[in-house]
C-alpha positions as CSV (number, residue, x, y, z in Angstrom):
1,M,-12.0,-12.5,6.7
2,M,-11.2,-12.8,10.1
3,S,-10.1,-15.9,12.6
4,N,-13.3,-17.9,13.5
5,H,-12.2,-17.5,17.2
6,S,-11.6,-13.8,17.2
7,S,-14.0,-10.7,17.3
8,A,-13.8,-7.6,15.5
9,T,-12.3,-4.6,17.0
10,E,-13.0,-2.3,14.3
11,F,-15.2,-2.2,11.3
12,C,-14.8,-1.4,7.5
13,L,-17.9,0.4,6.1
14,L,-18.2,0.0,2.2
15,G,-20.5,2.7,1.8
16,F,-21.7,3.6,-1.7
17,A,-20.8,1.8,-5.0
18,G,-19.4,3.7,-7.8
19,S,-16.2,5.7,-8.9
20,Q,-14.8,8.5,-7.1
21,E,-16.6,11.0,-9.6
22,V,-19.9,9.3,-8.4
23,H,-18.7,9.7,-4.9
24,R,-18.2,13.5,-5.2
25,I,-21.6,14.0,-6.6
26,L,-23.2,12.2,-4.1
27,F,-21.0,14.3,-1.5
28,V,-22.2,17.5,-2.9
29,I,-25.9,16.3,-2.7
30,F,-25.7,15.0,0.8
31,F,-23.7,18.1,1.9
32,F,-26.5,20.3,0.5
33,F,-29.4,18.4,2.3
34,Y,-27.6,18.3,5.4
35,S,-26.5,22.1,5.5
36,V,-30.0,22.9,4.7
37,T,-31.4,20.4,7.5
38,L,-29.1,22.2,10.1
39,M,-30.2,25.6,9.1
40,G,-33.8,25.1,8.7
41,N,-34.3,23.0,12.1
42,A,-31.8,25.6,14.0
43,V,-34.2,28.4,12.7
44,I,-37.1,26.6,14.0
45,I,-35.5,26.1,17.2
46,V,-34.5,29.9,17.5
47,V,-37.8,31.4,16.3
48,V,-39.8,29.3,18.7
49,C,-37.7,30.0,21.5
50,V,-37.7,34.0,20.9
51,D,-40.9,34.7,19.3
52,K,-43.8,35.2,22.0
53,H,-46.5,34.4,19.7
54,L,-45.1,30.6,19.7
55,Q,-45.1,30.1,23.3
56,S,-47.5,27.3,23.1
57,P,-47.4,23.4,23.8
58,M,-47.5,22.5,19.7
59,Y,-44.5,24.8,19.3
60,F,-42.6,23.7,22.3
61,F,-42.6,20.2,21.2
62,L,-41.8,21.3,17.7
63,G,-38.6,22.9,18.9
64,H,-37.5,19.9,20.6
65,L,-38.5,17.6,17.6
66,S,-36.3,20.0,15.3
67,A,-33.5,19.3,18.0
68,L,-33.9,15.5,17.5
69,E,-33.8,16.0,13.9
70,I,-30.5,18.0,13.9
71,L,-29.2,15.0,16.3
72,V,-30.3,12.0,14.2
73,T,-28.7,13.5,10.9
74,S,-25.8,14.6,12.6
75,I,-25.1,11.2,14.2
76,I,-24.9,9.7,10.5
77,V,-24.5,12.0,7.8
78,P,-20.8,13.7,8.8
79,L,-19.4,10.1,8.8
80,M,-21.2,9.1,5.7
81,L,-19.8,12.5,4.0
82,E,-16.4,11.7,5.3
83,G,-16.5,8.2,3.6
84,L,-17.6,9.8,0.3
85,L,-14.3,11.7,0.3
86,L,-11.9,8.6,0.9
87,P,-10.4,6.8,-1.8
88,G,-10.9,3.3,0.0
89,M,-12.9,1.9,2.7
90,Q,-13.8,3.7,5.9
91,T,-12.9,2.1,9.1
92,I,-14.6,2.7,12.4
93,S,-13.4,1.6,16.0
94,L,-15.6,-0.8,17.9
95,A,-16.2,1.8,20.6
96,A,-17.3,4.3,18.0
97,C,-19.8,1.9,16.3
98,V,-21.2,1.2,19.5
99,T,-21.8,4.8,20.4
100,Q,-23.2,5.8,16.9
101,L,-25.9,2.9,16.9
102,F,-26.7,3.6,20.4
103,L,-27.1,7.4,19.8
104,Y,-28.9,6.8,16.5
105,L,-31.4,4.2,17.9
106,A,-32.0,6.3,21.2
107,V,-32.7,9.6,19.3
108,G,-35.0,7.8,16.9
109,T,-36.9,6.1,19.8
110,T,-37.2,9.5,21.7
111,E,-38.6,11.2,18.3
112,F,-41.4,8.6,18.2
113,A,-42.3,9.2,22.0
114,L,-42.6,12.7,21.2
115,L,-44.6,12.3,18.0
116,G,-47.1,10.4,20.0
117,A,-47.3,13.2,22.7
118,M,-47.8,15.8,20.0
119,A,-50.7,13.7,18.6
120,V,-52.4,13.7,21.8
121,D,-51.7,17.5,22.1
122,R,-53.4,18.1,18.7
123,Y,-56.3,15.9,20.1
124,V,-56.8,18.1,23.2
125,A,-56.5,21.3,20.9
126,V,-59.1,20.1,18.6
127,C,-61.4,18.0,20.6
128,N,-61.4,19.8,24.0
129,P,-60.1,23.5,23.1
130,L,-61.8,25.0,26.3
131,R,-59.6,23.0,28.6
132,Y,-56.3,23.1,26.5
133,N,-54.5,25.5,28.5
134,V,-55.6,23.8,31.7
135,I,-54.5,20.1,30.6
136,M,-51.6,21.3,28.3
137,N,-49.8,23.6,31.0
138,S,-46.1,24.1,31.2
139,H,-45.5,21.4,33.8
140,T,-47.3,18.7,31.8
141,C,-45.3,19.7,28.7
142,N,-41.9,19.6,30.4
143,F,-42.7,16.2,32.1
144,V,-43.6,14.7,28.6
145,V,-40.6,15.8,27.1
146,I,-38.3,14.7,29.7
147,V,-40.3,11.2,29.7
148,S,-39.9,11.2,25.9
149,W,-36.1,11.8,26.2
150,A,-35.6,9.4,29.1
151,F,-37.6,6.6,27.5
152,G,-35.7,7.0,24.4
153,F,-32.3,6.8,25.8
154,L,-33.1,3.8,28.4
155,S,-35.0,1.7,26.1
156,E,-32.1,1.3,23.7
157,I,-29.4,0.3,26.1
158,W,-30.3,-3.7,26.1
159,P,-30.7,-3.9,22.4
160,V,-27.4,-2.2,21.7
161,Y,-25.7,-4.2,24.6
162,A,-27.1,-7.3,23.4
163,T,-25.9,-6.7,19.8
164,F,-22.4,-6.3,20.9
165,Q,-22.3,-9.3,23.0
166,L,-22.4,-11.3,19.7
167,T,-18.9,-12.4,18.3
168,F,-18.2,-10.9,15.0
169,C,-15.7,-13.4,13.4
170,K,-17.1,-13.9,9.6
171,S,-15.8,-10.6,8.9
172,N,-15.5,-7.0,9.9
173,V,-16.8,-5.6,6.6
174,L,-20.1,-3.7,7.1
175,D,-22.0,-3.2,3.7
176,H,-23.4,0.2,4.9
177,F,-22.4,3.9,5.4
178,Y,-22.8,3.5,9.1
179,C,-22.9,1.0,12.1
180,D,-26.2,-0.6,11.2
181,R,-27.7,-3.3,13.3
182,G,-28.9,-5.5,10.6
183,Q,-25.6,-5.4,9.0
184,L,-23.7,-6.2,12.1
185,L,-26.0,-9.4,12.9
186,K,-24.9,-10.6,9.3
187,L,-21.2,-10.6,10.5
188,S,-21.9,-12.6,13.7
189,C,-20.9,-16.4,14.0
190,D,-23.3,-16.8,17.0
191,D,-26.9,-17.9,16.6
192,T,-28.8,-14.6,16.3
193,L,-32.4,-15.8,16.2
194,F,-33.3,-15.2,19.5
195,T,-31.7,-11.8,19.6
196,E,-33.5,-10.9,16.3
197,F,-37.0,-12.1,17.5
198,V,-36.6,-9.9,20.9
199,L,-35.4,-6.9,18.7
200,F,-38.4,-7.3,16.5
201,L,-40.8,-7.4,19.7
202,M,-39.0,-4.2,21.0
203,A,-39.4,-2.6,17.5
204,I,-43.2,-3.3,17.6
205,F,-43.7,-2.1,21.3
206,I,-41.8,1.1,20.3
207,I,-43.1,2.0,17.0
208,L,-46.5,0.6,17.3
209,G,-46.8,1.6,20.8
210,S,-46.2,5.4,20.1
211,L,-48.4,4.9,16.7
212,A,-51.4,3.7,18.7
213,P,-51.9,7.2,20.8
214,T,-51.6,8.8,17.3
215,M,-54.0,6.7,15.7
216,V,-56.5,7.1,18.4
217,S,-56.0,10.8,18.6
218,Y,-56.5,11.4,14.9
219,T,-59.7,9.0,14.9
220,Y,-61.3,11.6,17.6
221,I,-59.9,14.5,15.5
222,I,-61.3,13.6,12.2
223,A,-64.6,12.8,13.9
224,T,-64.5,16.3,15.3
225,I,-63.7,18.0,12.4
226,L,-66.5,16.5,10.4
227,K,-68.9,17.9,12.8
228,I,-68.1,21.4,12.4
229,P,-70.8,23.0,10.2
230,T,-68.8,25.4,8.0
231,A,-66.1,24.3,5.4
232,S,-63.8,27.2,6.9
233,G,-64.1,26.0,10.2
234,R,-63.0,22.4,9.1
235,R,-60.0,23.7,7.2
236,K,-58.9,25.7,10.2
237,A,-59.3,22.8,12.2
238,F,-57.5,20.6,10.1
239,S,-54.6,22.8,9.3
240,T,-53.6,22.8,13.1
241,C,-52.9,18.9,12.5
242,A,-51.8,18.6,8.7
243,S,-48.1,19.3,9.3
244,H,-47.9,16.9,12.3
245,F,-50.0,14.2,10.4
246,T,-47.5,14.4,7.2
247,F,-44.7,14.2,9.6
248,V,-46.1,11.1,11.1
249,V,-46.9,9.3,7.8
250,I,-43.2,9.8,6.3
251,G,-41.5,8.8,9.8
252,Y,-43.5,6.0,10.8
253,G,-43.9,4.7,7.1
254,T,-40.0,4.6,6.6
255,C,-39.3,3.2,9.9
256,L,-42.0,0.1,9.8
257,F,-40.1,-0.9,6.5
258,L,-36.9,-1.0,8.2
259,Y,-37.5,-2.1,11.7
260,V,-40.6,-3.9,12.1
261,K,-39.8,-7.0,10.5
262,P,-38.8,-10.6,12.2
263,K,-35.7,-11.0,10.1
264,Q,-33.2,-8.0,10.8
265,T,-30.7,-8.9,8.3
266,Q,-32.6,-7.6,5.1
267,A,-30.8,-6.7,1.9
268,A,-28.1,-4.2,2.1
269,E,-29.1,-1.9,-0.8
270,Y,-32.8,-2.0,0.5
271,N,-31.4,-1.1,4.2
272,K,-29.4,1.9,2.7
273,T,-32.2,3.4,0.6
274,V,-34.7,3.3,3.7
275,S,-31.7,4.5,6.0
276,L,-31.2,7.6,3.8
277,L,-34.9,8.3,3.9
278,I,-34.7,8.3,7.8
279,S,-31.4,10.2,8.5
280,V,-31.2,12.5,5.4
281,L,-34.8,13.1,3.8
282,T,-37.0,13.4,6.7
283,P,-34.8,15.7,8.7
284,F,-34.5,17.8,5.4
285,L,-38.4,17.9,5.2
286,N,-39.0,18.8,8.6
287,P,-38.8,22.6,8.3
288,F,-40.8,22.8,5.4
289,I,-43.4,20.7,6.6
290,F,-43.9,22.7,9.9
291,T,-43.4,26.2,8.2
292,L,-45.2,26.2,4.7
293,R,-48.5,25.1,6.2
294,N,-48.3,27.1,9.3
295,D,-49.1,30.9,9.3
296,K,-47.8,31.8,12.7
297,V,-44.5,30.4,12.0
298,K,-44.2,32.0,8.5
299,E,-45.3,35.1,10.2
300,A,-42.7,34.8,12.9
301,L,-39.9,34.1,10.2
302,R,-41.0,37.4,8.4
303,E,-40.9,39.4,11.6
304,G,-37.2,38.0,12.3
305,V,-36.2,38.8,8.7
306,K,-37.6,42.3,9.1
307,S,-35.8,42.7,12.5
308,C,-32.5,41.5,11.0
309,C,-32.8,43.8,8.2
310,Q,-33.4,46.7,10.5
311,L,-30.4,46.0,12.7
312,L,-28.2,45.8,9.5
313,K,-29.3,49.2,8.4
314,A,-28.8,50.9,11.8
């Protein structure tokens, strides 16, 4: 416990409960998830950049989405893995805590903006296919990606600044495996009601604001697909959107539970569980969601494997 007139200069992360044996098991599990996440998303980025058949807006956005997934999991998981190997509590400096929270929120916000853009891209592809190449040209795609990244990083400056303007004098022990904003607010001896309310409004604007074009796009997409007379035509049209729609349901579902609520200081165990879904499970699933249901990506992967085998034989 700290003095009532001092603020924390470093924080202790409680991490996960349990014995060292349990921690070692968790380390192996999360290390496996992290390794597969890095390899899977890196493979998607390389394939999208190299294969000429994947030089389209959808795969251009997918490459950036995979890069964001690598970033969001790398911001959280290495620190978490280190904590699982330590015998006691893990410490993190105030500067490192600020950096981690800012990067985590900024990358997450960028991902939401990009998912909204990908939904509009699918709308144009399904509902206006003849003008698709004209509307979604390279200049448009580059502009959308730049705006998404800029919006993600600029929009999180004030929330993180406001969080660390608070005085953390109750304790410096965070009941989490990373610098979670909700747990930080619990440690403040200031009145956080106004800050929490503004953060709630910003979460609504960011998450629901990017969800709105997705919902509108899929409303038109479904209406268009239902008008296609043949079953094979409907399946082909839906297959172009299925992967993105699956990812949207998982990504938005978990974040709505974690961030869109007036009270940011929810129970630590609930917070940890949802954070694991966002930072570990979703990035892990991304390569499978976008490759198992995509014939072009699977074909590109097969061609890549064949090329590698031929190089090794030569």
